[in-house]
C-alpha positions as CSV (number, residue, x, y, z in Angstrom):
1,M,0.1,0.0,0.1
2,V,1.6,3.3,-1.0
3,Q,1.9,5.9,1.8
4,T,0.2,9.1,1.7
5,I,0.3,12.5,3.2
6,T,-2.4,15.0,3.7
7,L,-2.2,18.9,3.3
8,P,-3.9,21.2,5.6
9,D,-7.0,21.7,3.3
10,G,-7.3,17.8,3.0
11,T,-5.5,17.3,-0.1
12,T,-4.2,13.7,-0.2
13,L,-0.9,13.0,-2.2
14,P,1.4,10.0,-2.5
15,A,4.1,10.3,-0.2
16,L,6.9,9.5,-2.8
17,G,7.5,12.4,-5.2
18,A,10.4,13.5,-7.5
19,G,13.1,15.8,-7.0
20,T,15.0,17.5,-10.0
21,W,18.0,19.3,-8.6
22,N,20.9,19.2,-11.2
23,M,18.6,18.0,-13.9
24,G,18.4,19.8,-17.2
25,D,22.0,20.9,-16.9
26,S,23.2,18.2,-19.6
27,A,21.9,18.1,-23.2
28,A,23.2,14.5,-23.4
29,R,21.0,13.3,-20.3
30,R,18.0,15.4,-21.3
31,E,16.0,12.8,-23.1
32,E,16.4,10.2,-20.2
33,E,15.5,12.7,-17.7
34,I,12.3,13.6,-19.3
35,A,11.5,9.8,-19.8
36,S,12.2,9.1,-16.2
37,L,10.0,11.9,-14.8
38,R,7.1,10.9,-17.2
39,Y,7.4,7.3,-16.3
40,G,7.3,8.1,-12.6
41,V,4.0,10.1,-13.1
42,E,2.4,7.3,-15.1
43,Q,3.2,5.0,-12.3
44,G,1.7,7.2,-9.7
45,V,4.2,9.8,-8.6
46,Q,2.4,13.1,-8.5
47,V,4.6,15.7,-6.6
48,V,7.4,16.8,-8.9
49,D,9.6,19.6,-7.2
50,T,11.9,22.1,-9.0
51,A,13.2,25.6,-8.1
52,E,14.0,28.8,-10.0
53,M,17.5,28.4,-8.6
54,Y,18.2,25.0,-10.1
55,G,20.2,25.6,-13.4
56,N,19.0,29.3,-13.4
57,G,15.7,27.9,-14.6
58,R,17.0,25.0,-16.7
59,S,15.3,22.4,-14.4
60,E,12.0,24.2,-14.5
61,K,12.2,24.1,-18.5
62,L,12.9,20.4,-18.4
63,V,10.1,19.7,-15.8
64,G,7.6,21.8,-18.1
65,E,8.7,19.7,-21.1
66,A,8.3,16.4,-19.4
67,I,5.0,17.1,-17.9
68,A,3.4,19.0,-20.6
69,P,1.5,15.8,-21.9
70,M,0.2,14.9,-18.3
71,R,0.0,18.3,-16.3
72,E,-3.2,17.4,-14.7
73,Q,-1.7,14.5,-13.0
74,V,1.1,16.3,-11.5
75,F,1.2,18.4,-8.1
76,L,3.9,20.9,-9.3
77,V,6.2,22.4,-6.8
78,S,8.9,25.3,-7.4
79,K,10.7,27.7,-5.0
80,V,11.5,31.3,-4.8
81,L,15.0,32.5,-3.9
82,P,15.1,34.5,-0.7
83,T,16.7,37.4,-2.7
84,N,13.6,37.6,-4.9
85,A,11.0,37.1,-1.9
86,S,9.9,40.7,-1.7
87,A,6.2,41.5,-2.9
88,K,7.5,42.6,-6.4
89,G,10.1,39.8,-6.4
90,V,7.7,36.8,-5.6
91,A,5.4,38.1,-8.2
92,Q,8.0,38.4,-11.0
93,S,9.7,35.2,-9.8
94,C,6.5,33.1,-10.1
95,R,5.4,34.3,-13.5
96,R,8.9,33.6,-14.9
97,S,8.5,30.0,-13.4
98,L,5.5,29.6,-14.6
99,Q,6.7,30.6,-18.1
100,H,9.6,28.2,-17.9
101,L,7.3,25.3,-16.7
102,G,4.9,26.1,-19.7
103,T,1.7,26.2,-17.3
104,D,-0.7,28.8,-15.7
105,R,-0.4,27.6,-12.0
106,L,1.9,26.1,-9.4
107,D,0.1,23.4,-7.0
108,L,2.7,24.8,-4.3
109,Y,5.2,27.6,-4.1
110,L,8.1,27.5,-1.3
111,L,10.3,30.2,-0.1
112,H,13.7,28.3,-0.7
113,W,15.2,29.6,2.5
114,R,15.0,32.4,4.8
115,G,16.6,35.6,3.9
116,S,16.6,39.2,5.0
117,V,12.8,40.1,3.5
118,P,10.3,40.1,6.3
119,L,8.3,37.0,6.3
120,A,5.1,39.1,6.5
121,E,6.0,40.6,3.2
122,T,6.6,37.1,1.8
123,V,3.6,35.6,3.1
124,E,1.4,38.5,1.6
125,A,2.9,38.1,-1.7
126,F,2.0,34.3,-1.5
127,R,-1.5,35.3,-0.7
128,T,-1.8,37.6,-3.5
129,L,-0.5,34.8,-5.8
130,Q,-3.4,32.6,-4.3
131,R,-5.9,35.3,-5.1
132,E,-4.9,35.5,-8.7
133,G,-4.9,31.7,-9.3
134,L,-1.3,31.5,-9.9
135,I,-0.5,29.3,-7.0
136,R,-2.9,26.9,-5.1
137,H,-0.7,26.2,-1.8
138,W,2.3,27.9,-0.4
139,G,5.1,26.8,2.0
140,V,8.6,27.1,2.9
141,S,11.9,25.3,2.9
142,N,14.9,24.9,5.2
143,F,13.0,26.4,8.3
144,D,14.1,25.4,11.6
145,T,11.8,25.5,14.6
146,D,12.6,29.2,15.5
147,D,11.8,30.1,11.7
148,M,8.6,28.2,11.9
149,R,7.6,30.0,15.2
150,D,8.3,33.4,13.4
151,L,6.4,32.4,10.6
152,E,3.3,31.7,12.9
153,R,3.2,35.3,13.8
154,C,2.2,36.5,10.4
155,A,0.5,33.4,9.0
156,H,-2.7,31.8,9.8
157,G,-3.0,28.2,10.8
158,G,-3.1,25.9,7.9
159,E,-1.8,28.5,5.5
160,C,1.8,27.0,5.3
161,A,1.5,23.6,3.7
162,V,5.0,22.4,3.6
163,N,8.3,22.7,5.2
164,Q,11.0,21.1,2.8
165,V,14.1,20.1,4.6
166,L,17.2,18.0,4.2
167,Y,16.2,14.7,6.1
168,S,17.9,11.0,5.7
169,L,19.9,8.7,7.8
170,E,23.0,10.8,7.6
171,H,20.9,13.9,8.6
172,R,18.4,13.2,11.6
173,G,18.8,16.4,13.4
174,V,15.2,17.4,12.5
175,E,13.9,14.5,14.6
176,Y,14.9,16.2,17.8
177,D,11.9,18.7,17.7
178,L,11.1,19.9,14.1
179,L,9.4,17.1,12.8
180,Q,7.0,16.9,15.7
181,A,6.3,20.6,15.7
182,D,5.3,20.7,12.1
183,R,3.0,17.7,12.6
184,Q,1.3,19.5,15.3
185,R,0.8,22.5,13.1
186,K,-0.3,20.2,10.5
187,V,2.5,21.2,8.2
188,V,3.9,18.3,5.8
189,T,7.5,17.7,5.9
190,M,8.9,17.3,2.6
191,A,12.4,15.4,2.5
192,Y,15.0,16.5,0.1
193,S,18.1,14.2,-0.7
194,P,16.6,11.4,1.2
195,I,19.2,9.1,-0.1
196,G,22.2,11.1,0.3
197,Q,24.3,12.8,-2.3
198,G,27.4,10.7,-2.4
199,G,28.4,7.0,-1.9
200,A,29.5,7.0,1.5
201,L,26.0,6.7,2.9
202,L,25.2,3.7,0.6
203,A,28.4,1.9,1.2
204,N,27.7,1.8,4.9
205,P,27.8,-2.0,5.9
206,V,24.9,-1.9,8.2
207,L,22.7,-0.4,5.5
208,R,23.9,-3.1,3.2
209,R,23.3,-5.7,5.6
210,V,19.5,-4.6,6.1
211,A,19.2,-4.4,2.4
212,A,20.2,-8.0,2.0
213,R,17.3,-9.2,4.1
214,H,14.7,-7.6,1.9
215,T,13.3,-7.9,-1.5
216,T,11.2,-6.0,-3.8
217,S,9.4,-6.7,-7.0
218,L,12.7,-5.7,-8.8
219,G,14.3,-8.5,-6.7
220,G,16.9,-7.9,-3.7
221,A,16.7,-4.6,-2.1
222,T,19.4,-2.2,-2.6
223,P,21.0,0.3,0.2
224,A,19.4,3.2,-1.6
225,Q,15.8,1.6,-1.5
226,V,16.5,0.8,2.4
227,A,17.5,4.4,2.8
228,L,14.4,5.8,1.1
229,A,12.1,3.4,2.8
230,W,13.5,4.6,6.1
231,V,12.5,8.2,5.2
232,L,9.1,7.2,4.0
233,R,8.2,5.2,7.2
234,Q,7.8,8.6,9.1
235,P,4.3,9.9,9.2
236,N,3.5,13.2,7.5
237,M,6.6,12.7,5.4
238,L,6.9,13.5,1.7
239,A,10.4,12.2,0.3
240,I,11.4,13.6,-3.2
241,P,14.6,11.8,-4.3
242,K,15.9,12.4,-7.8
243,A,15.9,10.0,-10.5
244,G,17.6,11.0,-13.6
245,T,17.3,7.5,-15.3
246,L,14.4,5.0,-15.8
247,A,16.2,2.3,-13.9
248,H,16.8,4.7,-11.0
249,M,13.1,5.9,-11.2
250,R,11.8,2.1,-11.0
251,L,14.1,1.4,-8.0
252,N,12.5,4.5,-6.2
253,L,9.2,3.3,-6.8
254,A,9.9,-0.2,-5.6
255,A,11.4,1.3,-2.4
256,A,7.8,2.3,-1.3
257,E,7.2,-1.7,-1.2
258,L,9.8,-2.2,1.8
259,E,8.5,-2.3,5.2
260,L,11.6,-2.3,7.9
261,G,10.9,-4.3,11.0
262,P,12.2,-3.4,14.7
263,Q,15.4,-5.3,13.9
264,D,16.2,-3.1,10.9
265,L,15.2,0.1,12.4
266,A,17.4,-0.7,15.6
267,E,20.4,-1.7,13.5
268,L,20.1,1.5,11.7
269,D,20.0,3.5,14.6
270,G,23.1,2.1,15.9
271,A,24.9,3.0,12.7
272,F,23.2,6.5,12.6
273,A,22.5,7.7,15.7
274,P,19.1,9.7,16.4
275,P,19.6,13.1,17.8
276,T,19.8,13.7,21.7
277,R,20.1,17.3,21.5
278,K,19.1,20.3,19.3
279,Q,21.3,20.5,16.3
280,P,21.6,23.4,13.8
281,L,19.4,22.6,10.7
282,A,21.4,20.9,8.0
283,M,21.3,22.3,4.4
284,I,22.9,21.4,1.2
């Protein structure tokens, strides 16, 4: 059974989405990246995440081309840079992203990280975009507990739909307080880079041992699939791993089949210790 998450307004989405950081940067990989995204959507992936920062719009253009034949099946997410988070800047950035994406609306628009523009100004700009029908929902990215408390002072309950943060076996700091605080606010956590950026995580012997005990519809489980399933086990969690190839997308989809047991989780806790104190919010 595919896990789901629910936004504050009741919108339900599959908990496995697709990220696109660094996609669109290579002409040689473009066709395969487009095919991967389309296959994912055909297989039930709804959330596709991009940002104006990714390749200075190249990712948005690739996503737009990929989803053009299936726009109504996609819950489309993009992000505005903090340097563009003023009332005027948000309006301009959103319209530029829509042009890149070839669509008339975003399903979710996020502030990429907190900058110098007052949050109240950015929130009001998001509300204006909602009134104009250019975005359906808005949220934030890379916001820690203090940032979320500040946001509460200028946003009504249920307005902020998502907080996108770095979360993986390597980066568990948000478990100390942020995940629970956002659940209480009914803010969905969106995990970026859920299987890490390099090979160090996936080469971990404990992760490999856990993977060896499991299978999926594609055969034996991989360390990456276990790492992704570990993130997806959390309630209120939407994971957006990147998959630039069909093979990678198939593996990500199959990871949703895995159910990690108490022994698996205990061994992973031993190798990747949960936080015992507040930690600075990790970002990449």
